[in-house]
N, C-alpha and C positions, 0 to 999 in steps of 0.2 A: 408664648414664644420663648421666654427665658428658661422655662423648664426643659424645652428641647435643646436650647443652646447649652445648658448646664449638663444635661444627661444624655445627649444625643448618641454618644459612643456606646454608653451602657445600653441604651434602647436597642441599638443595632446588634450588639452582641447577644442580648437577650432574644431578639427576634431570630437570629441565626440558630441559637441553641434550641429554642422552643420549636422552630421550624424543622430542625433536624429530628427532634424528638417526635414531632407529629408525623414526619415522613417515615420514621422508624415504625410508628404505630400502624401507618398505612401498609407498610411492607409486611409487618408481623401478622396483622389481622386479615388483610385482603389477599394474601397469597393464596388463600383457599379459593378465591374467585378465579384466579388465573390458572391454578394448577390442581385444584381439588378433584376435578373430574378425571384428569390424566392419572393421578395417583390412585383414585378410587377404582378405576377400571383396570388397574395394574398395567397400564401402557407404559408408565414411567415409575421408577423408584423415587422416593422422597429426595434423595441426593441429586438424581438427574433432574428432577423438576426444579429444584432450587437453583442449580447451575444455569439451566435454560432461562428461568425467571430473572436471575440476576442480570444476564446479558440483555434480554429483550425488554424487561421492565425499565431499565435505565435508558435504553435506546428510545422507547416510546415516550418516556418522561421528557427527555431532552429534545427530541426531534419534533414531537407533535403535541407537547403539553401547553403551549403558549396560549391557545385560544380559550380553553376552559379556565385557565388561570386568570385571564382578564375578567371573565364572568364572576368568579369568586371575589375578586378584588373590588370591582366597580358596581356590579349590578344588584347586590343584595341590599346595600344601604346607599342613601343619597349623600355623596361626598361633598355636595355644594350647599348643604343646609347651613344656615347662619350659625347654629350652635357649634358645628364642627369647624367652620372657617374661623370663628372667633377663638376656639379652644382646640387647636389641632392635636394637642397632647391627649385629648379624649380618644381620638382615633387610634393613637399609638397604644394607650392602655387597653383599649377594646380588642385590637388585633393580637396583642400579646396574650391577653386573657383568653381569647378564642383558641389560639394555638395550644396554650398550656391546658385548657379545659378539655379540648378534644383529645390531646395526647394522653391525658390522665385517664379519660374514659376508655380509650382504646387499650391502654395497658391493663386496666381492670378486666375488660371484656376478653382480651386475649388470654389472660391468665386462667380464666374459667372456660376458655374454648368457645366463646360465643361469637359467631360470625355476624358482626354488626356493620352498619353502613357508616363509613368514614365521611361520606358526603352529608348524611343526616347530621352527624356530630358537629362538623365545622359550621354548617349553615345555621343549625340551632344555636351554636355558641355565638355567632355573629349577631343573630337576631336578639338573643338574650341580653348581650351587653348593650346593644343599641336601645332597646326598650327601657331597660333599667337604668342605664347610665346617661343616656342623652334624651331621646324622646321617641315615642312610637311612630311619629310622622317621618322620622329619618329612614325608616325601612321602606324599601320598594316592595310593597305587599303584593302588587300584581306580578312582579318577577318571582317572588317567593312562591306564590300560589302556582305559577306556571311551572317552576322547578318541582314543587311538590306533586303537581299533576303528572310530571314525567316519572316520579317514583312509582306511580300506579300504572301508567301506560307502558313504561319501558319493560317491566317484567311480563306484562300481557303480550306485548309485541314479540319479545324474545321467546316466550313460551309458544306462541302460535307459529313463529318461524321455526323453532326446534321441532315442533310437531310435523310441520310440512317437510322439513329436511329429512327427518327420520322416516316419514311416510314414503318419501321418494327413494330413500335407501332401501326400504322394504320392497317397494315395487320394482325398482331397477336392479337390485342386487340379491337381497335375501330370499325373495319369493320366486326366483327364476330356476330353471332346470340346472344351471351350473353357476351357483353363487360365486365361486372362486374366479371363474373366467369373467363374469359380469363385474366383479369388484375391480379387477385389473383394467377393465374397459372404462368404467365410469368414475372411479376415484380421482384420476388426473383432472377430470372436468371440475369436480368440487375444489380441487387444489388450485386450479387456475382462477376460479371465481373468487376464492378467498384472497389469493395473492393480489389480484387486480383490485378488489374492493379496498383492501388495506392500503395499497399503494396510492390509489386515486384520492382517497380522502386525506391521506397524510400529505401528499404533494400539493393539493389544492387549498387545504385549510390550515394545516398545522405547522408549516415551516417558514412562515413569514418573518419570524424573529431571527432566522439565520440568513436572511437576505435572498432566499431562493424563491423567486416569484415567477412561476410558470403559467403560461396561458393554457386554456383548455386543451387545444390540440397537442401541445407539448406534454401536458400531464397525461393525456390519454395514451400517447405513444409510449412514454416511459413506464406507465403502469402496466400496459400490455406486455412490454418486454420483461418486466419483473414477474408478472404472472406466468409468462411462458418459461422463464428461467426456473421458477419453482415447480412448474409442471414437469419440466425435463428432469429435475432432481427426483421428483416423485416417481416418474417412469423408471428411472434407473434403480431406485430403491425397490420398486415393485418387482422388477425382473429378478432380483436376488431372493425373493420369497417363493419357495416351492411348496406345492400342495403336499400336505401330510395325510396320506390315506388312512394310516392307522389312527391318528387323532380324530379324523373325521368320522370314523366308525363309532367312536364313543360320543362325539358331539358333532352334529352335521355341519355346523358353522365354524369349527375350530380354525381351519385355514383362513377363512374369511376374516375372522376376528383378529388373526395375526396381522393381516394386511391393515386393518383399521388401527391396530395398535401402533404400527409403523407410521401411519398417516397422522396419528394423534401428536406426533412430534411437531408436525407442521401447525396443527391447530393450537397446540399448547404455546407455540411461539407467537402466533397471531393473537391469542388471548392475553398473553403476557404483555405484548406490545400495546394492545388496546387498553389494558388496565393501566399501564404506566402513563399512557397519553392522557387518560381522563383523571386519574386519582392524584397525580402530582400536584394538581391545582389545590387540593385540599390542604396541602402543607405549605406551598410557596405563595399562594394568593395573599394571605395576610402578611407574610414576610415581605413580599414585594411592596405592599402598601406602607409598611413601617419604614422600609428602606427609602422609598420615595419621599416621605414626609421629612425624615431626618436629613437626607441629602439636600433638600430644598430649603431647610431652615424653618419649616412649618407651613409651607405652601402646599395645599392639597390639590393634586391634579386628578381629574376624572379619568384621563387616559395618559399613560406613560409607557415608554418602551420597557420591555422586560429584560433585565440583564441576564446574560447566559449563565453567570455564576449562581443565580438564584435557582434556575432549573437544575444545574449540576448538584447543588446542595440537596435539593429535593430527591433527585435520582439516587444520590449516595445514601441518604437516609432510608429510602425504600429498600435498597440492596442490603443494608445492615439489618433491617427488620426481617427480611426474608431469610437471611442466613442464620440469624440467632434465635428467632422465636416463632417463625412462620409455620412450623409443623403442627402447632397446637390446634389450629382451626381447620386444617385440611380434611380431617376425617368427617366432619359434619356434612359438608357439601358432597364430598367424594364417596361416602359410604352410607350415611345414615338417612338421607332423604328418600332414596330409591336405589334399587340394585342397578349398578352401571356395568355395562360391557363396553369394550372399545368402540363398537359401532354406535351405541347410544351416547357415549361420551363425545365421540366425534361430532354427532349432530348437535349436541348441546353446546360444545365449544365454538363451532362454526357460527351458530346462531347468536350466541352471546357476544363473540368478538365483533360480528357485523353490527349488532345494536350499539355496543359501546363506542366503536370507532365512528360510526355515523353521528352519534350524539356528540362525541368529542369534536368532530369536524365542524359542527354548527355552533359549538361553544356552550352546549347544555350539560351541566354537571350532573349526570345521572348516577345512580347507585349501582356499582358493579355487583354488589351483593344481591340486590333485587333482580338484576338481569340474569345472573348465573343461576340463582334459585328458580327463576321463572323458566329458564331454558331446561334445567334438569326436570322440573315438574312437567313441562311440556313433553319431554321424552318419556317420562314415566306414564303420563296419561295415554300415550299411544298403546299401552298394555292394559289400561283400565285403572280405575281409582284404587283398586286393591293393591296395586304395585307401589303406592305411595305410603310412606310412614307418616301418618297424620299427626301423631303425637310429637315427633321431632319438628314437623312443619309448624305446628302450633307454637312450640318453644321459640323457633326462629322468628316467627311473626311478632311474638311478644317482645323479643329483644329489639326488634326494629322500633316498636312503639316507645320503648323506654329510652332509646338512644337520643332522640331529639331533646326531650326535656332534661335529660341528664347533662347533655352538653350545655344547654342554656343555663341551668342552675350553677354548674361549676364555673361557667364564664362570668356570671354575675358576681360570684364570690371572689374570683381572682381580680376582676375589674375593680371592685371596691378595695381590695388589698393594694393594688398598684397605685390607685389614686391616693390612698392615704399615705403611702410611702413617699411618693415623688411630689405630691402637691402640698 
C-alpha cells in the first residue's frame, strides 16, 4: 500500500502515457482492418480513408467501447486472488508492463508493415505478467480459451458471411440482364441492414457508460430510423450516378463498380466505427485498472465504472496513430491478399463490420485483423483458390503466431523492471 501512496501519481501518469502509446499503435496498425479494403479497391484515397477513420474510429471508441473494455480489465485475470489483494502494486506493475509491451510490439510490427492483432498482443501481455509475476492460477484460463476460440471462429464466421454476401451480390446484381439497374434497386437494402445492425448493437450494448439505457422497443425504433436515414442518403447518392456506356463497353461492370465504390463510403464508416468500438479496449482496459487501484488507494475492485476521459484518451491515441503511421499496413490487406474490386470490398467490409460489432456488443474482444482477413479471403474464395495470394496469407498467419508470445515476453521483462524500480 505504501508503494501506491508514494508513487500513485507517477503510476497514473505512466498509465496515461503508455495507454496513449498503445492506442497510437492500435490506430497505426489496425487502420488496415478498417480502411484497407476501401483503399485497395480504389473506392477511397488514403487521405479520404484516414479522414473518415479519424471521425468514426473515435466515435466508435467513445460511444460503444465500454463493454469490451470491461472484459479486458476484469475477465482475463482473477482480481480477487489473495496475492493481488495483498500486493495491489503487482497489478499496477503488470498493467503498465502490458501496455508498454503491446505498444512496443505494435511499433515494431507497424514499422515493417505487418498487420498483427492488437488483441493478441495485449491479452498475451496480461497473461505473461500474471504467470511470471504472480501465479498461473490468477489467470481465468477458461475465459482466455474462450477468447482464443473466438480468434479462430470469428474469421471463419466473417469469411462465410462475406462469401454469402458476395454470392447474393452476384445473384441479385452482377449476373442479371441489367446489373446497373439491379444495383440501384438492391444496394439500398444492404445499406439499411448495415445501418440497422450497427445502430441496434450500439444502442443496446455499448452506451451504458453514457447513461443512455433504452429498452428493446425503443432501441428497435431508433435503429430503424437510423437505418432508414442512411438508406435515404444512399438513394440520393445513387441517383447522381449515371451509367457510362463507353466505359461499360470496355468493362461490362464499370458503372456497377462505380456504384459500389460510392456505397463503400458507408461500409468504410461502419467498419471504422466497429473497429473503434472493439479495439479501444486493448488500450484503455489496463489503463482503467491502474486508475481504479490508484484512486482507491490500493483496493482492487472487480467491477468499476469506466470514466469517460479514459475512453477519450484511447480514442485520441487511435486518431493520432491513424493520421501519422497508419498508411504502412493498408497495402497488405487491401492489395496483397487478393484482387479487390469495389463490389468485393463492399461484401468484405459489410461482413467484417457485422462480425466485429456483434462481438463488441456481447463484450468479446475479437481480433479485427483476423475478421477482416477472413472476410477478404471469403470474398476471394468466391472466385476460387487461385484468386488468393497464398504466400502473403502464410506470412500474415505467421505474424499472428508470433504476436502473442512476443507480447508475453516483453511484458515479463517490463514487469520485472518496474518491480525492481518501485519496490
